[in-house]
C-alpha angles and dihedrals in degrees: 000000000000091000090050094051089048090048092049090047091051093047090050091050092049091048092049092046092050091049093050096049091045091055096051106094115235119238111175122182111272130205117310136216129200117265129181130198112203109205131162093344093310128109117216117197122215137169113225140184115226117229102196103145127073090245093050091045092051093049096040109154095331116147099013116125095212146343129220111265094244094049134088148156128250121202120202119216104167129191089049113257141154108288134187122203129188138187100230110150091002113134106201135035119271141191115228116206113198111212140192130223094284100041102265116148109243099173145350133220105199125208099354106206113252113247096013118144090197111124114242113201131160091222095240136068114281134184097216148352125227114204117201134168112292111268097023094105090055096039089054094039092239114176142168108290094039117123130239115204115202137137087260088070096039090234100111135049123233 
């Protein structure tokens, strides 16, 4: 009887585990493009995914356990408009850089809390948002006025 109960408990656990993993959406890393951030005379290189469709923008970096330190995701919202971001289903802290039409950093939300449904907005129209790992903006000294170079802004090759 003890073996039967153990076998049933194990089978139940496996079924629950299979259901739970089947219900978690997959969000693998997509293709990347080069991006540079010019800050205080230094150029910092990143590889970023471009979220330029409604589906990609909605998914963002959700369900990913982590991201390489030199990676990010850039969201396009042209023409510039008021935008709200959130961290629902995001599993690691992120910095959000709010950018204008030419890639100038207008504002930064640092270390956005994983899983939070609080809306994050700069309070003014923006053309794009660059998401990086939490703490990168502070570590690199990135601040409003710095410049992001990416094919979106037609200021970088590649």
